[in-house]
C-alpha positions as a Markdown table, in Angstrom:
| # | Residue | x | y | z |
|---|---|---|---|---|
| 1 | Met | 109.9 | 52.8 | 136.9 |
| 2 | Thr | 106.5 | 51.9 | 138.3 |
| 3 | Gln | 106.4 | 48.6 | 140.0 |
| 4 | Thr | 103.2 | 46.3 | 139.4 |
| 5 | Thr | 102.3 | 43.9 | 142.2 |
| 6 | Leu | 100.3 | 40.7 | 141.5 |
| 7 | His | 98.9 | 38.1 | 143.8 |
| 8 | Thr | 97.9 | 34.5 | 142.6 |
| 9 | Asp | 97.8 | 30.9 | 143.9 |
| 10 | Ile | 100.3 | 29.4 | 141.6 |
| 11 | Val | 103.0 | 30.8 | 139.1 |
| 12 | Ile | 104.0 | 28.7 | 136.4 |
| 13 | Ile | 107.1 | 29.6 | 134.4 |
| 14 | Gly | 107.3 | 28.3 | 130.8 |
| 15 | Ala | 104.7 | 28.0 | 128.2 |
| 16 | Gly | 105.4 | 24.7 | 126.4 |
| 17 | Ile | 102.7 | 22.0 | 126.3 |
| 18 | Ala | 103.4 | 20.8 | 130.0 |
| 19 | Gly | 103.1 | 24.6 | 131.3 |
| 20 | Leu | 100.1 | 25.1 | 129.2 |
| 21 | Trp | 98.3 | 22.0 | 130.1 |
| 22 | Leu | 98.8 | 22.6 | 133.8 |
| 23 | His | 97.8 | 26.3 | 133.5 |
| 24 | His | 94.5 | 25.4 | 131.8 |
| 25 | Arg | 93.9 | 22.6 | 134.1 |
| 26 | Leu | 94.3 | 24.5 | 137.3 |
| 27 | Asn | 92.3 | 27.5 | 136.3 |
| 28 | Asp | 89.5 | 25.2 | 135.3 |
| 29 | Met | 89.6 | 23.9 | 138.8 |
| 30 | Gly | 89.2 | 27.4 | 140.2 |
| 31 | Ile | 92.9 | 27.6 | 141.2 |
| 32 | His | 94.1 | 31.2 | 140.1 |
| 33 | Ala | 97.3 | 30.4 | 138.1 |
| 34 | Leu | 99.5 | 32.8 | 136.1 |
| 35 | Leu | 101.7 | 31.5 | 133.3 |
| 36 | Ile | 104.9 | 33.4 | 132.5 |
| 37 | Glu | 106.9 | 33.1 | 129.2 |
| 38 | Asn | 109.9 | 34.9 | 127.9 |
| 39 | Gly | 109.5 | 33.9 | 124.2 |
| 40 | Gln | 107.0 | 32.4 | 121.9 |
| 41 | Ile | 104.4 | 30.0 | 123.3 |
| 42 | Gly | 105.5 | 26.3 | 122.5 |
| 43 | Gln | 108.8 | 27.5 | 120.9 |
| 44 | Gly | 110.8 | 24.7 | 122.3 |
| 45 | Gln | 110.2 | 21.0 | 122.4 |
| 46 | Thr | 106.5 | 21.5 | 121.9 |
| 47 | Leu | 107.1 | 22.5 | 118.3 |
| 48 | Ser | 110.1 | 20.2 | 117.7 |
| 49 | Ser | 108.1 | 17.2 | 118.7 |
| 50 | Gln | 106.0 | 17.6 | 115.5 |
| 51 | Gly | 102.7 | 16.8 | 117.2 |
| 52 | Ile | 103.7 | 13.3 | 118.0 |
| 53 | Ile | 101.8 | 11.9 | 121.1 |
| 54 | His | 104.4 | 9.7 | 122.4 |
| 55 | Gly | 103.1 | 6.4 | 124.3 |
| 56 | Gly | 106.5 | 5.2 | 125.4 |
| 57 | Ser | 106.8 | 2.3 | 122.8 |
| 58 | Lys | 110.2 | 3.3 | 121.6 |
| 59 | Tyr | 111.5 | 2.7 | 125.1 |
| 60 | Ala | 110.6 | -0.9 | 124.9 |
| 61 | Leu | 112.5 | -1.7 | 121.6 |
| 62 | Asn | 114.9 | -3.7 | 123.5 |
| 63 | Gly | 112.3 | -6.1 | 124.4 |
| 64 | Val | 112.0 | -5.0 | 128.0 |
| 65 | Leu | 109.1 | -2.9 | 129.4 |
| 66 | Ser | 111.0 | -0.2 | 131.1 |
| 67 | Lys | 109.6 | 2.1 | 133.9 |
| 68 | Ala | 109.7 | 5.0 | 131.4 |
| 69 | Ala | 107.6 | 3.0 | 129.1 |
| 70 | Gln | 105.1 | 2.2 | 131.7 |
| 71 | Val | 104.8 | 5.8 | 133.0 |
| 72 | Ile | 104.3 | 7.2 | 129.3 |
| 73 | Ser | 102.0 | 4.5 | 128.3 |
| 74 | Thr | 98.8 | 6.3 | 129.3 |
| 75 | Met | 99.4 | 9.4 | 127.5 |
| 76 | Pro | 97.8 | 8.4 | 124.0 |
| 77 | Ala | 94.7 | 7.6 | 125.7 |
| 78 | Arg | 94.6 | 10.7 | 127.9 |
| 79 | Trp | 95.1 | 12.8 | 124.8 |
| 80 | Lys | 92.4 | 10.9 | 122.8 |
| 81 | Asn | 90.0 | 11.7 | 125.7 |
| 82 | Ala | 90.7 | 15.2 | 125.4 |
| 83 | Leu | 90.3 | 15.4 | 121.6 |
| 84 | Asn | 86.9 | 13.8 | 122.0 |
| 85 | Gly | 85.9 | 16.4 | 124.6 |
| 86 | Glu | 85.9 | 13.8 | 127.5 |
| 87 | Gly | 89.4 | 14.4 | 129.3 |
| 88 | Asp | 90.9 | 17.0 | 131.5 |
| 89 | Ile | 90.8 | 19.7 | 128.9 |
| 90 | Asp | 88.3 | 20.0 | 125.9 |
| 91 | Leu | 90.4 | 19.9 | 122.7 |
| 92 | Arg | 87.8 | 19.0 | 120.2 |
| 93 | Asp | 88.8 | 21.7 | 117.9 |
| 94 | Val | 92.3 | 20.6 | 117.6 |
| 95 | Lys | 93.2 | 19.2 | 114.1 |
| 96 | Lys | 94.4 | 15.7 | 114.0 |
| 97 | Leu | 97.0 | 14.8 | 111.4 |
| 98 | Ala | 97.1 | 11.0 | 112.0 |
| 99 | Asp | 95.2 | 8.4 | 114.0 |
| 100 | His | 98.4 | 6.4 | 114.6 |
| 101 | Gln | 102.1 | 6.1 | 113.6 |
| 102 | Leu | 104.0 | 3.4 | 111.9 |
| 103 | Leu | 107.1 | 1.7 | 113.2 |
| 104 | Trp | 109.4 | -0.2 | 110.7 |
| 105 | Ser | 112.6 | -2.3 | 111.0 |
| 106 | Lys | 114.7 | -2.8 | 107.8 |
| 107 | Asp | 115.6 | -6.3 | 108.9 |
| 108 | Lys | 113.1 | -8.8 | 110.8 |
| 109 | Leu | 112.9 | -8.1 | 114.5 |
| 110 | Ser | 114.6 | -10.8 | 116.8 |
| 111 | Ser | 112.1 | -13.5 | 118.1 |
| 112 | Lys | 112.4 | -11.9 | 121.6 |
| 113 | Met | 111.0 | -8.6 | 120.4 |
| 114 | Val | 108.3 | -10.3 | 118.2 |
| 115 | Ser | 107.1 | -12.2 | 121.3 |
| 116 | Phe | 107.3 | -9.0 | 123.5 |
| 117 | Phe | 105.4 | -6.9 | 121.0 |
| 118 | Ala | 102.7 | -9.6 | 120.8 |
| 119 | Ser | 102.4 | -9.9 | 124.6 |
| 120 | Lys | 99.7 | -8.3 | 126.7 |
| 121 | Ala | 102.1 | -5.5 | 127.8 |
| 122 | Leu | 102.0 | -3.9 | 124.2 |
| 123 | Ser | 99.4 | -5.9 | 122.1 |
| 124 | Ser | 96.8 | -3.0 | 122.5 |
| 125 | Arg | 99.3 | -0.3 | 121.5 |
| 126 | Met | 101.2 | -2.0 | 118.7 |
| 127 | Gln | 99.9 | -4.1 | 116.0 |
| 128 | Arg | 101.6 | -5.8 | 113.4 |
| 129 | Val | 100.5 | -4.7 | 109.8 |
| 130 | Asp | 100.1 | -7.2 | 107.1 |
| 131 | Lys | 101.9 | -6.3 | 104.1 |
| 132 | Arg | 98.7 | -6.4 | 101.9 |
| 133 | Asp | 97.3 | -3.6 | 104.3 |
| 134 | Ala | 100.6 | -1.6 | 104.4 |
| 135 | Pro | 101.1 | 1.8 | 102.4 |
| 136 | Ala | 102.4 | 1.4 | 98.9 |
| 137 | Leu | 106.1 | 2.2 | 100.2 |
| 138 | Phe | 106.0 | -0.9 | 102.2 |
| 139 | Gln | 104.4 | -3.2 | 99.8 |
| 140 | Asp | 107.5 | -2.6 | 97.5 |
| 141 | Ala | 109.6 | -5.7 | 96.9 |
| 142 | Gly | 112.6 | -4.0 | 98.0 |
| 143 | Phe | 111.2 | -3.6 | 101.6 |
| 144 | Lys | 112.1 | -6.7 | 103.7 |
| 145 | Gly | 111.4 | -5.3 | 107.1 |
| 146 | Thr | 108.4 | -5.7 | 109.6 |
| 147 | Leu | 105.9 | -3.0 | 109.9 |
| 148 | Tyr | 103.9 | -2.1 | 113.1 |
| 149 | Gln | 101.1 | 0.2 | 113.8 |
| 150 | Leu | 101.4 | 2.3 | 117.0 |
| 151 | Asp | 98.3 | 3.6 | 118.7 |
| 152 | Glu | 99.9 | 7.0 | 119.2 |
| 153 | Pro | 98.2 | 9.9 | 117.3 |
| 154 | Val | 99.9 | 13.0 | 115.6 |
| 155 | Leu | 98.3 | 16.4 | 116.2 |
| 156 | Asp | 98.6 | 19.8 | 114.4 |
| 157 | Ile | 100.6 | 21.9 | 116.9 |
| 158 | Pro | 99.4 | 25.3 | 115.8 |
| 159 | Ser | 95.8 | 24.4 | 116.2 |
| 160 | Leu | 96.7 | 22.9 | 119.5 |
| 161 | Leu | 98.3 | 26.0 | 120.9 |
| 162 | Lys | 95.5 | 28.1 | 119.5 |
| 163 | Lys | 92.9 | 25.9 | 121.5 |
| 164 | Ile | 94.8 | 25.4 | 124.8 |
| 165 | Thr | 95.6 | 29.2 | 125.2 |
| 166 | Ala | 92.1 | 30.7 | 124.4 |
| 167 | Lys | 90.2 | 30.3 | 127.5 |
| 168 | Trp | 92.8 | 31.7 | 130.1 |
| 169 | Arg | 95.0 | 33.9 | 127.9 |
| 170 | Ser | 94.1 | 36.7 | 130.3 |
| 171 | Arg | 96.3 | 35.0 | 133.0 |
| 172 | Met | 99.4 | 34.6 | 130.8 |
| 173 | Leu | 102.0 | 37.0 | 131.0 |
| 174 | Ser | 104.8 | 37.6 | 128.4 |
| 175 | Val | 108.1 | 39.0 | 129.6 |
| 176 | Pro | 111.3 | 40.1 | 127.6 |
| 177 | Ser | 113.6 | 37.2 | 126.5 |
| 178 | Asn | 116.4 | 38.6 | 128.7 |
| 179 | Ser | 114.4 | 39.0 | 131.8 |
| 180 | Gln | 116.1 | 38.1 | 135.1 |
| 181 | Tyr | 114.1 | 36.3 | 137.9 |
| 182 | Gln | 114.7 | 37.7 | 141.4 |
| 183 | Trp | 113.1 | 35.6 | 144.1 |
| 184 | Gln | 112.1 | 36.5 | 147.6 |
| 185 | Arg | 112.0 | 34.0 | 150.4 |
| 186 | Ser | 110.8 | 33.9 | 154.0 |
| 187 | Gly | 113.0 | 31.3 | 155.3 |
| 188 | Gln | 112.8 | 28.3 | 153.2 |
| 189 | Gln | 109.6 | 29.3 | 151.6 |
| 190 | Leu | 109.4 | 31.2 | 148.3 |
| 191 | Glu | 107.1 | 34.1 | 148.5 |
| 192 | Ser | 107.4 | 36.0 | 145.3 |
| 193 | Val | 109.3 | 36.6 | 142.1 |
| 194 | Gln | 110.3 | 39.7 | 140.3 |
| 195 | Val | 110.6 | 40.0 | 136.6 |
| 196 | Gly | 111.2 | 43.3 | 135.4 |
| 197 | Asp | 108.8 | 45.7 | 137.0 |
| 198 | Ile | 106.4 | 43.1 | 137.9 |
| 199 | Thr | 106.3 | 41.3 | 141.2 |
| 200 | Ile | 104.3 | 38.4 | 141.7 |
| 201 | His | 103.3 | 36.9 | 145.2 |
| 202 | Ala | 102.1 | 33.2 | 145.0 |
| 203 | Gln | 101.7 | 30.1 | 147.3 |
| 204 | Gln | 103.6 | 28.0 | 144.8 |
| 205 | Phe | 106.0 | 28.2 | 141.8 |
| 206 | Val | 106.1 | 25.5 | 139.1 |
| 207 | Leu | 108.9 | 25.4 | 136.6 |
| 208 | Thr | 107.9 | 23.9 | 133.2 |
| 209 | Ala | 110.5 | 25.8 | 131.1 |
| 210 | Gly | 112.2 | 22.7 | 129.5 |
| 211 | Glu | 115.8 | 23.5 | 129.1 |
| 212 | Gly | 115.3 | 26.9 | 130.4 |
| 213 | Asn | 114.7 | 25.4 | 133.7 |
| 214 | Glu | 118.6 | 25.2 | 134.1 |
| 215 | Val | 118.8 | 29.0 | 134.4 |
| 216 | Leu | 115.9 | 29.1 | 136.7 |
| 217 | Leu | 117.3 | 26.5 | 139.0 |
| 218 | Gln | 120.5 | 28.4 | 139.1 |
| 219 | Ser | 118.7 | 31.6 | 140.1 |
| 220 | Leu | 117.3 | 29.9 | 142.9 |
| 221 | Ser | 120.6 | 28.2 | 143.9 |
| 222 | Ile | 119.0 | 24.7 | 143.5 |
| 223 | Lys | 121.5 | 21.9 | 142.6 |
| 224 | Gln | 119.4 | 18.8 | 143.1 |
| 225 | Pro | 117.5 | 17.8 | 141.2 |
| 226 | Ser | 120.1 | 18.7 | 138.5 |
| 227 | Met | 119.1 | 19.6 | 134.9 |
| 228 | Gln | 118.9 | 17.0 | 132.4 |
| 229 | Arg | 120.3 | 17.6 | 129.1 |
| 230 | Arg | 118.9 | 15.3 | 126.3 |
| 231 | Pro | 118.6 | 16.9 | 122.9 |
| 232 | Leu | 115.7 | 15.9 | 120.7 |
| 233 | Gln | 117.0 | 14.7 | 117.3 |
| 234 | Met | 114.4 | 13.9 | 114.9 |
| 235 | Val | 114.5 | 13.7 | 110.9 |
| 236 | Leu | 111.6 | 15.2 | 108.9 |
| 237 | Cys | 111.2 | 13.9 | 105.4 |
| 238 | Lys | 109.3 | 15.8 | 102.7 |
| 239 | Ser | 108.8 | 15.3 | 98.9 |
| 240 | Gln | 110.3 | 17.9 | 96.7 |
| 241 | Asn | 107.3 | 17.6 | 94.4 |
| 242 | Pro | 104.1 | 18.7 | 96.2 |
| 243 | Asn | 102.2 | 16.7 | 93.6 |
| 244 | Gln | 103.8 | 13.5 | 94.6 |
| 245 | Pro | 103.9 | 13.6 | 98.4 |
| 246 | Leu | 105.5 | 10.7 | 100.2 |
| 247 | Pro | 102.9 | 7.9 | 101.3 |
């Protein structure tokens, strides 16, 4: 078997949106980065997220602006800049399915939450929707809850993956799904990784494989940080009659 040896600045393992964004950004900056994927691009949470650009609002539903909510709060603006061609990556060709999302409660929110959503912390990201301006579904007399508009867009994932992979596809490497990663070290420093008949030498290695990071960490004998398991659970509702779509 013929061995192939490659040299790069940074190896990124995992072609979800995190790995793809980093790969695109680094190469645009003049840093040679190779991206490795052992399956389909975006096959995990990137596709399962259904294109929702999460701004952390759901982490504040208990009326407290958590650290997680604050960290994620800048994401919608960052993505909007990219969609306008003014951000870290030019995503002007990506299809946008919706400019915002709607959050609703079947019962009235507690006064604590109402005050919180109206505060400066979230007022720019979450606006209460007057019933007269709401979609027909929420104008129905049977709906007794409260409706909010979230400043969090929804994107078409296929068009996003097409755009973000186009420029630097030549620096993306597809390997078999059963590939084993064999690491070579010099002291505590990682020097290279062998995948099948390919050996890649790099200065840095970045793991962006989502749940696949668990196996990668095990192959590196790294126990801390440990892999976090938090399955994504979402429900998608569609109309059975294509001529009568849900509002």
